[in-house]
Wavefront OBJ file of the C-alpha trace (Angstrom):
o trace
v -76.202 -16.063 -53.818
v -73.434 -17.859 -55.306
v -70.880 -18.955 -52.707
v -67.141 -19.060 -52.984
v -65.378 -22.115 -53.509
v -63.382 -23.602 -50.291
v -59.934 -23.374 -51.582
v -60.489 -19.460 -52.832
v -61.759 -18.800 -49.235
v -58.976 -20.623 -47.834
v -56.098 -18.606 -50.438
v -57.898 -15.219 -50.016
v -57.047 -15.857 -45.821
v -53.241 -16.817 -46.415
v -53.212 -13.526 -48.376
v -54.490 -11.512 -45.814
v -51.562 -13.415 -43.298
v -48.871 -12.613 -45.734
v -49.571 -8.818 -46.311
v -50.118 -7.989 -42.663
v -46.961 -9.609 -41.046
v -44.928 -7.609 -43.758
v -46.350 -4.365 -42.776
v -45.966 -5.255 -38.954
v -42.190 -5.878 -39.666
v -41.842 -2.538 -42.181
v -43.190 -0.397 -38.896
v -41.376 -2.218 -35.886
v -37.936 -1.473 -38.628
v -38.905 2.528 -38.748
v -39.741 2.696 -35.091
v -36.332 1.122 -33.902
v -34.641 3.624 -36.632
v -36.165 6.450 -34.740
v -35.458 5.786 -31.491
v -31.920 6.131 -32.404
v -28.551 4.027 -31.489
v -28.926 2.015 -28.614
v -28.088 2.771 -24.838
v -25.027 0.624 -24.748
v -23.295 2.850 -28.165
v -24.034 6.173 -25.659
v -21.076 5.472 -23.321
v -18.016 6.274 -24.664
v -15.259 4.051 -25.125
v -13.060 3.021 -21.826
v -9.507 4.998 -21.588
v -6.531 3.124 -21.007
v -5.428 3.279 -17.195
v -2.747 5.926 -16.567
v 0.799 4.144 -15.251
v 0.296 4.227 -11.507
v 3.686 5.101 -9.913
v 5.907 3.288 -8.429
v 6.634 3.667 -4.688
v 10.228 4.334 -4.250
v 11.888 2.589 -1.549
v 13.092 5.870 -0.271
v 12.116 9.003 -2.114
v 15.027 10.453 0.451
v 17.594 8.974 -0.910
v 20.467 11.107 -3.077
v 21.369 9.492 -6.259
v 25.172 9.619 -7.214
v 27.641 9.237 -9.414
v 27.849 5.458 -10.972
v 24.514 4.773 -9.557
v 22.463 2.621 -12.405
v 18.993 4.261 -12.617
v 15.532 2.653 -14.664
v 13.862 5.553 -16.647
v 10.205 4.940 -17.610
v 8.429 7.587 -19.967
v 4.591 6.355 -20.121
v 3.944 5.679 -23.978
v 7.609 6.819 -24.752
v 9.574 3.411 -25.300
v 12.271 4.690 -27.160
v 12.744 7.199 -24.206
v 12.117 4.065 -21.503
v 15.615 2.770 -20.316
v 18.289 1.671 -17.710
v 21.176 4.092 -17.483
v 24.488 4.710 -15.104
v 24.947 8.085 -13.592
v 28.550 9.317 -15.396
v 31.018 10.197 -13.399
v 30.355 14.530 -14.031
v 26.208 13.263 -12.475
v 24.499 13.816 -15.011
v 22.775 11.043 -17.479
v 21.968 11.639 -20.813
v 18.859 10.918 -22.343
v 16.772 10.863 -26.221
v 15.562 14.880 -27.122
v 16.986 16.655 -24.045
v 20.176 15.719 -23.667
v 22.378 15.983 -20.824
v 20.114 15.980 -17.181
v 21.982 16.359 -13.827
v 20.882 13.235 -11.856
v 23.817 12.881 -8.988
v 22.651 15.080 -5.771
v 18.644 14.904 -6.698
v 15.942 12.292 -5.385
v 14.436 9.986 -7.983
v 11.243 12.326 -7.280
v 13.117 15.433 -7.795
v 14.590 13.371 -11.025
v 11.531 12.441 -12.243
v 10.024 16.315 -12.262
v 13.357 17.587 -14.004
v 13.241 15.088 -16.768
v 9.604 15.648 -17.343
v 9.994 19.360 -17.416
v 12.142 19.430 -20.094
v 9.937 17.063 -22.024
v 7.000 19.165 -22.381
v 8.980 20.985 -25.110
v 8.537 17.374 -27.084
v 5.846 15.582 -25.424
v 2.403 16.524 -23.713
v 2.266 15.857 -20.512
v 5.067 13.293 -19.645
v 4.390 10.986 -16.914
v 7.944 9.537 -15.930
v 9.442 7.518 -13.231
v 12.446 6.889 -12.159
v 13.696 3.862 -10.204
v 17.223 3.318 -8.527
v 18.158 0.125 -9.421
v 21.628 -0.612 -8.126
v 23.171 1.862 -5.546
v 26.992 2.199 -6.923
v 27.306 5.426 -5.497
v 27.307 4.232 -1.825
v 29.310 2.424 -0.068
v 30.685 0.982 3.348
v 34.163 0.321 4.722
v 35.087 -3.004 6.895
v 38.508 -3.393 8.400
v 40.074 -5.446 10.533
v 40.372 -9.299 11.340
v 38.073 -9.858 8.313
v 39.297 -12.279 5.478
v 38.544 -9.541 2.397
v 38.650 -6.215 4.102
v 38.096 -3.101 2.222
v 34.893 -0.817 0.536
v 31.497 -2.370 -1.038
v 28.873 -0.693 -2.336
v 25.529 -0.558 0.025
v 22.637 -2.393 -1.201
v 19.505 -1.202 0.383
v 18.859 -2.856 3.525
v 22.520 -4.180 4.247
v 23.065 -4.673 7.768
v 26.396 -5.331 10.130
v 25.690 -9.601 10.063
v 25.549 -9.039 5.954
v 28.417 -6.833 5.756
v 30.444 -9.355 7.716
v 29.661 -11.649 5.013
v 30.448 -10.041 1.907
v 33.706 -9.719 3.682
v 34.435 -13.418 3.580
v 33.680 -14.076 7.939
v 36.313 -13.019 10.308
v 39.861 -13.742 10.908
v 41.020 -16.649 13.225
v 41.636 -14.196 15.966
v 39.043 -12.113 15.494
v 37.628 -10.572 18.807
v 33.780 -10.764 17.617
v 32.467 -9.199 20.811
v 33.849 -5.981 20.095
v 32.785 -4.949 16.505
v 31.921 -1.988 16.188
v 30.827 1.340 13.799
v 32.244 4.687 13.285
v 29.607 6.368 11.775
v 29.217 10.473 10.672
v 26.328 12.834 11.451
v 25.424 15.342 9.323
v 27.164 17.893 11.920
v 30.806 15.522 11.245
v 31.067 14.281 14.715
v 31.826 10.794 14.979
v 30.405 7.805 16.921
v 30.633 4.706 17.600
v 27.850 2.089 17.817
v 28.893 -1.455 19.379
v 28.466 -4.617 17.855
v 28.488 -8.448 19.751
v 28.571 -10.592 17.462
v 28.538 -13.744 19.938
v 25.405 -12.249 21.799
v 23.502 -11.845 18.287
v 24.103 -15.750 17.300
v 22.713 -16.963 20.389
v 19.595 -14.588 19.814
v 20.637 -12.171 22.667
v 20.250 -8.814 21.454
v 19.099 -9.035 18.061
v 18.041 -5.639 17.296
v 21.831 -4.460 17.366
v 22.103 -5.953 13.961
v 21.676 -2.633 12.546
v 21.214 -1.421 9.028
v 24.708 0.315 7.496
v 24.599 3.302 6.159
v 26.578 5.220 3.309
v 30.356 5.689 4.388
v 29.709 3.779 7.660
v 32.872 1.875 8.626
v 32.920 -1.625 10.153
v 35.656 -2.289 12.437
v 36.554 -6.004 13.524
v 39.333 -5.995 15.741
l 1 2 3 4 5 6 7 8 9 10 11 12 13 14 15 16 17 18 19 20 21 22 23 24 25 26 27 28 29 30 31 32 33 34 35 36 37 38 39 40 41 42 43 44 45 46 47 48 49 50 51 52 53 54 55 56 57 58 59 60 61 62 63 64 65 66 67 68 69 70 71 72 73 74 75 76 77 78 79 80 81 82 83 84 85 86 87 88 89 90 91 92 93 94 95 96 97 98 99 100 101 102 103 104 105 106 107 108 109 110 111 112 113 114 115 116 117 118 119 120 121 122 123 124 125 126 127 128 129 130 131 132 133 134 135 136 137 138 139 140 141 142 143 144 145 146 147 148 149 150 151 152 153 154 155 156 157 158 159 160 161 162 163 164 165 166 167 168 169 170 171 172 173 174 175 176 177 178 179 180 181 182 183 184 185 186 187 188 189 190 191 192 193 194 195 196 197 198 199 200 201 202 203 204 205 206 207 208 209 210 211 212 213 214 215 216 217 218 219
C-alpha cells in the first residue's frame, strides 16, 4: 500500500483544525443570539430622584406683606424664582397669575400654587421657603441709641434686639428692661429682663426669643 508523504499528512491535519475552530465559533454565536439580551440589559434605566421637600424653619409661620419668598417648581426653571409679597398680600407667577400669599403658611401656599399649576403641568411639585420675614416686626423704645421698629429675623433674642438698637444709653436701667407682649386674647403681659444678671451668666434663660409685635422697653 502506498504511503502518504509527510507534508500531505501535516497539511490535512492543519486543515482539519482550522475548519473545526470555525464551526465551533459559529455555534457559540448562535447560542448567544438565541439566549436573548444579557441580564444587565433587562433592568430599566434608573429614574432621577424626585426633589426632597425642604423642611421649613416653622410651618406655622403665617406669610405677610413684604415677605420675600423662594418659589421652586421641580424641573420648571421658568417658574422658579424669589418674589416679594405685594402690599395687597398677593404674588404673581407665570401661567397662573395672582395667588394669595398673605395669611397662608408656606405649606398652604405650596398646595395653592400646585392646584393652579395642574392645568398646565402634570403633577407639579412646589416648594415655598420664606427667605426674609419682612412683614414681622418688633419695637424697641426708651434708653437705647436707635429706638424704633425693626424687621424680625428668625431666632432674634432680647440681646439681639438691643444690639440692633445700638445698645444702651448712659443712664439706661439695665436691670429693669421688659417686653410688652399681647396674647391671642388681646391681653398684654410684661416679661422682665435683667441685663446685668445676664452678662454675669445668671439666669441666662431670660434671654428669650422675640415674637412678632413685641415691644421692648428700656427705662
